[in-house]
C-alpha positions in Angstrom: -75.2 -46.3 25.4 -77.7 -43.4 25.6 -77.6 -39.8 26.7 -79.1 -39.6 30.1 -78.9 -35.9 30.8 -77.7 -32.5 29.5 -77.1 -30.0 32.2 -76.4 -26.3 31.8 -74.6 -24.6 34.7 -73.9 -20.9 35.2 -70.7 -20.0 37.1 -69.9 -16.6 38.5 -66.5 -15.3 39.2 -65.8 -13.3 42.4 -65.1 -10.3 40.2 -66.9 -8.7 37.2 -65.6 -9.1 33.6 -63.1 -6.3 33.6 -59.5 -5.3 33.8 -58.0 -3.7 36.9 -57.1 0.0 36.8 -54.3 0.5 34.4 -55.2 -2.7 32.5 -52.4 -4.7 34.0 -54.3 -7.9 33.2 -57.9 -8.9 32.6 -59.8 -10.6 35.4 -61.4 -12.9 32.8 -65.1 -13.6 32.4 -67.5 -12.6 35.1 -70.0 -15.4 34.2 -69.4 -18.7 32.4 -71.7 -21.4 31.0 -70.5 -25.0 31.7 -72.3 -27.8 30.0 -72.3 -31.4 31.4 -73.5 -34.3 29.4 -74.1 -37.6 31.2 -74.4 -41.0 29.5 -76.5 -43.9 31.0 -73.3 -45.8 31.8 -72.1 -43.0 34.1 -69.5 -41.4 31.8 -69.6 -37.6 31.9 -68.1 -34.8 29.8 -67.9 -31.0 30.2 -67.5 -28.0 28.0 -67.4 -24.3 28.7 -69.1 -21.9 26.4 -68.1 -18.3 26.0 -71.6 -16.7 25.6 -74.3 -15.1 27.7 -74.7 -18.1 30.0 -78.2 -17.4 31.4 -79.6 -17.2 27.9 -77.8 -20.3 26.7 -79.1 -22.2 29.8 -82.6 -21.4 28.7 -81.9 -22.7 25.2 -80.8 -26.0 26.7 -83.4 -26.3 29.4 -86.5 -25.3 27.4 -89.1 -28.0 26.9 -89.9 -29.6 23.5 -92.5 -27.7 21.5 -93.7 -30.8 19.6 -92.8 -29.6 16.1 -89.1 -30.5 16.2 -88.1 -26.9 15.3 -88.7 -24.9 18.5 -87.3 -27.4 21.1 -84.9 -27.1 23.9 -81.6 -28.8 23.1 -81.7 -31.1 26.2 -85.0 -32.6 25.0 -83.6 -33.2 21.6 -80.9 -35.4 23.0 -82.2 -37.5 25.8 -82.2 -41.1 24.9 -79.9 -40.6 21.8 -76.6 -42.4 21.1 -73.7 -40.0 21.7 -71.6 -41.7 19.1 -73.9 -40.3 16.4 -72.4 -36.9 16.6 -73.3 -35.7 13.0 -76.9 -36.9 13.3 -77.2 -35.2 16.7 -75.6 -32.0 15.4 -78.3 -31.7 12.8 -81.0 -32.7 15.2 -80.0 -29.9 17.5 -79.7 -27.5 14.6 -83.2 -28.3 13.4 -84.6 -28.2 16.9 -83.5 -24.6 17.2 -84.0 -23.5 13.6 -86.9 -21.1 14.2 -85.1 -19.3 17.1 -81.5 -20.0 16.4 -79.2 -20.9 13.5 -76.6 -18.5 14.8 -75.8 -16.8 18.0 -76.6 -18.4 21.4 -78.3 -21.5 20.0 -75.3 -22.5 17.9 -73.1 -21.7 20.9 -75.1 -24.0 23.2 -75.0 -26.6 20.5 -71.2 -26.2 20.2 -70.7 -27.0 23.9 -72.9 -30.0 23.7 -71.1 -31.2 20.6 -67.7 -30.9 22.3 -69.0 -33.0 25.2 -70.2 -35.8 22.8 -66.8 -36.1 21.3 -65.3 -36.3 24.7 -67.7 -39.1 25.8 -66.8 -41.1 22.7 -63.1 -40.7 23.4 -63.6 -41.9 27.0 -65.6 -44.9 25.9 -63.0 -46.0 23.3 -60.1 -44.7 25.5 -58.6 -42.5 22.8 -57.9 -38.8 22.6 -60.3 -36.8 20.4 -57.6 -36.2 17.7 -57.7 -39.9 17.0 -61.4 -39.8 16.5 -61.1 -36.7 14.2 -58.7 -38.8 12.1 -55.1 -37.5 12.5 -52.3 -37.0 15.1 -49.9 -34.6 13.4 -48.1 -33.0 16.4 -47.5 -33.4 20.2 -47.3 -29.8 21.1 -48.3 -26.3 19.9 -46.6 -22.9 20.3 -48.5 -20.6 22.6 -49.2 -16.9 22.5 -50.0 -14.9 25.6 -53.5 -13.3 25.0 -53.8 -10.1 26.9 -54.9 -6.5 26.8 -53.2 -3.4 25.5 -51.7 -1.3 28.2 -52.4 2.4 28.4 -48.9 3.7 27.8 -45.7 2.6 26.0 -43.8 2.1 29.2 -46.5 -0.3 30.5 -46.4 -2.2 27.2 -42.6 -2.7 27.6 -43.0 -4.0 31.2 -45.8 -6.4 30.1 -43.7 -7.8 27.3 -40.8 -8.4 29.7 -43.1 -10.3 32.0 -44.4 -12.6 29.3 -40.8 -13.2 28.0 -39.8 -14.2 31.6 -42.7 -16.7 31.6 -41.3 -18.3 28.5 -43.7 -16.9 25.8 -42.3 -16.4 22.3 -45.4 -14.7 21.1 -47.8 -12.1 22.6 -51.2 -10.8 21.4 -52.3 -7.4 22.6 -56.0 -6.5 22.1 -58.7 -4.0 22.9 -58.1 -1.8 26.0 -57.2 1.7 24.9 -56.3 0.7 21.3 -58.3 2.8 18.8 -58.8 5.9 20.9 -55.8 7.8 19.6 -54.1 6.7 16.3 -50.8 8.2 17.3 -50.8 6.4 20.7 -51.8 3.1 18.9 -48.6 3.3 16.9 -46.5 4.0 20.0 -48.0 1.1 21.9 -47.3 -1.3 19.0 -43.8 0.2 18.6 -43.1 -0.4 22.3 -44.2 -4.0 22.1 -42.1 -4.7 19.1 -39.0 -3.1 20.7 -39.5 -5.1 23.9 -40.2 -8.4 22.2 -37.3 -8.0 19.8 -37.1 -9.2 16.2 -37.4 -13.0 16.9 -40.7 -13.1 18.9 -44.1 -12.7 17.3 -46.4 -9.8 18.0 -50.2 -10.2 17.3 -52.7 -7.4 17.3 -56.4 -7.4 18.1 -57.8 -3.9 17.6 -61.3 -4.9 18.7 -64.3 -4.6 16.5 -66.8 -2.8 18.9 -65.1 0.5 18.0 -66.8 1.5 14.8 -64.4 1.6 11.8 -64.8 1.7 8.1 -62.7 -0.6 5.9 -60.7 2.5 4.8 -60.0 3.4 8.4 -58.9 -0.1 9.1 -56.6 0.0 6.1 -54.9 3.2 7.4 -54.7 1.7 10.9 -53.0 -1.6 9.7 -50.6 0.3 7.4 -49.6 2.5 10.4 -48.4 -0.5 12.4 -47.1 -2.6 9.5 -43.5 -1.4 10.1 -43.6 -3.4 13.4 -44.4 -6.7 11.6 -47.5 -8.0 13.4 -48.0 -11.7 12.7 -51.7 -10.8 12.0 -54.3 -8.1 12.8 -57.6 -9.6 13.7 -61.3 -8.7 14.0 -61.2 -4.9 13.4 -64.5 -4.8 11.5 -68.0 -5.9 12.4 -68.4 -9.6 11.9 -70.9 -9.3 9.1 -68.8 -6.8 7.0 -67.5 -9.4 4.6 -67.0 -6.9 1.8 -65.1 -4.6 4.2 -62.8 -7.5 5.2 -62.1 -8.2 1.5 -61.1 -4.6 0.8 -58.9 -4.6 3.9 -57.2 -7.9 3.2 -56.5 -6.9 -0.4 -55.0 -3.5 0.5 -52.5 -4.4 3.2 -49.5 -6.7 3.4 -50.2 -7.9 7.0 -52.3 -11.1 7.2 -55.9 -10.3 8.3 -57.6 -12.7 10.7 -61.3 -13.0 11.6 -64.0 -15.4 12.6 -64.2 -15.8 16.4 -67.8 -14.7 16.2 -68.6 -16.7 13.0 -70.5 -19.9 13.1 -71.2 -23.0 11.0 -69.3 -24.1 7.9 -71.8 -22.0 5.9 -70.8 -18.9 7.7 -67.1 -19.6 7.3 -67.6 -20.2 3.6 -68.8 -16.6 3.4 -65.9 -15.3 5.4 -63.4 -17.1 3.3 -64.8 -16.7 -0.2 -66.4 -13.2 0.2 -64.3 -11.8 3.1 -61.0 -12.9 1.6 -59.4 -13.1 5.0 -55.9 -14.7 5.3 -56.6 -16.5 8.6 -59.8 -17.9 10.1 -60.3 -18.1 13.8 -63.1 -20.6 14.7 -63.9 -20.8 18.4 -65.0 -24.4 19.3 -67.7 -23.0 21.6 -69.2 -20.7 18.9 -68.6 -22.2 15.5 -70.7 -25.4 16.0 -68.2 -27.5 18.1 -65.7 -30.0 16.8 -68.2 -31.4 14.3 -68.4 -28.1 12.5 -64.7 -27.2 13.1 -63.6 -30.3 11.2 -65.7 -29.2 8.2 -64.2 -25.7 8.5 -60.7 -27.2 8.5 -61.5 -28.8 5.2 -62.7 -25.5 3.8 -59.4 -23.9 4.9 -57.5 -26.7 3.2 -59.5 -26.3 0.0 -58.8 -22.5 -0.1 -55.1 -22.9 1.0 -55.4 -20.3 3.8 -54.6 -20.5 7.5 -56.5 -21.5 10.6 -55.6 -20.2 14.1 -58.5 -21.0 16.6 -59.8 -18.5 19.1 -59.7 -20.1 22.6 -59.9 -17.5 25.4 -62.2 -18.8 28.2 -60.9 -21.7 30.4 -58.8 -24.8 30.3 -61.9 -26.8 29.2 -61.9 -24.9 25.8 -58.1 -24.9 25.6 -58.0 -28.7 26.0 -60.6 -29.3 23.3 -58.8 -26.8 21.0 -55.5 -28.6 21.5 -57.1 -31.8 20.3 -58.3 -30.0 17.2 -54.8 -28.5 16.7 -53.3 -32.0 16.8 -55.7 -32.9 13.9 -55.4 -30.0 11.5 -52.7 -30.0 8.8 -50.9 -26.9 10.0 -51.0 -25.4 13.5 -49.4 -22.1 14.2 -50.5 -21.2 17.8 -52.7 -22.0 20.7 -54.3 -18.9 22.3 -53.2 -19.0 25.9 -55.5 -17.0 28.3 -53.3 -15.3 30.9 -56.2 -13.6 32.8 -56.3 -14.1 36.5 -59.9 -15.0 37.2 -60.7 -18.2 39.1 -63.2 -19.7 36.6 -60.7 -19.2 33.8 -57.8 -20.9 35.7 -59.2 -23.4 38.2 -61.7 -25.7 36.5 -59.2 -28.6 35.8 -57.4 -30.8 38.2 -54.6 -31.1 35.7 -54.5 -27.5 34.3 -53.0 -26.7 30.9 -49.5 -25.4 31.3 -47.1 -23.6 29.0 -43.4 -24.6 29.1 -40.7 -23.1 27.0 -43.2 -21.4 24.7 -45.2 -24.5 23.9 -48.2 -26.4 25.3 -48.2 -30.2 25.2 -51.3 -31.8 23.6 -52.8 -34.3 26.1 -52.9 -37.9 24.9 -55.4 -39.1 27.5 -58.9 -40.2 26.5 -61.3 -37.4 25.4 -60.0 -33.9 25.9 -57.3 -35.2 28.2 -58.1 -33.1 31.3 -59.9 -34.0 34.5 -62.6 -31.5 35.4 -62.6 -30.3 39.0 -66.3 -30.8 39.9 -65.8 -29.2 43.3 -64.6 -26.0 41.7 -67.6 -25.9 39.4 -69.9 -26.3 42.4 -68.1 -23.6 44.3 -68.7 -21.0 41.6 -72.0 -22.3 40.4 -75.0 -19.9 40.8 -77.6 -21.6 38.6 
């Protein structure tokens, strides 16, 4: 079996990436990259990638340069055996080494890598977790991933809604958080009061608001009385020393890594950044091939891993396979945004019931992609 084609498709939502007035709920992404890999026996696999899709499409579609270091990723893969995932990972990495190594090149590589694992699973009729080497659980607890509301009363109403849906954990992020330290405390207080003592509250302050490590320490300490399960990504991704100062100064676990890539990058984050929890995103870290190595790093350092997974059911399904494999799984991030391309790309969409998401045991990622919906929203 050989790889016949690698196709990069750009999807556009009917609405821009934004939240409605009042931040009731995010619309989800405005644009999305979907990668389709086709084998010469007709088997296909899909992965979304949360990146700038027009740029990633160029990385995949670019021609070969002849040197093996400045090639488009599609040209690096045509005619190769999809079962040789590690060989192909390094071939793609080397093909993009002069213009990539991080950022969009690794993100495009990640999506392709996820597709290769799915193709293998379909051929041998096994879920991906079997290929990774372990089946440790059949379901994973979900947290609702949403935006901070602008007022305490709105936070209370949001929490009530998620409790009614069955969630036992909620993560609030970005939005108005960080504009007023006193309001920040009141928003987190309202969430904790509404969720009660037995549900988990997670906080994502956002890293685009410039903060020093000392400012982050004060911020985390101000909300520690409300027992956040973790506080994530409140410093720029490259500020490893700042993360170390933060993690060592507060009691709340510090999480980071949704922007990090490759096992080399995660080694820096773990050993230099001293974070308590790493958050690899399967469409940014290097795909499942890299994620497995990152999981081994986490085990070696005896810290925790909670993947980032916010885009669509394609990423959620792949992440569930990874969560079935790793030794300890705390949560699956559950995107509650309302956008079509976040919610409608699978014929058998991922569902949360009684606070948990079942891990599909069908071949590959375990979901059936709705090709008609992809074509409906495709613009390139």
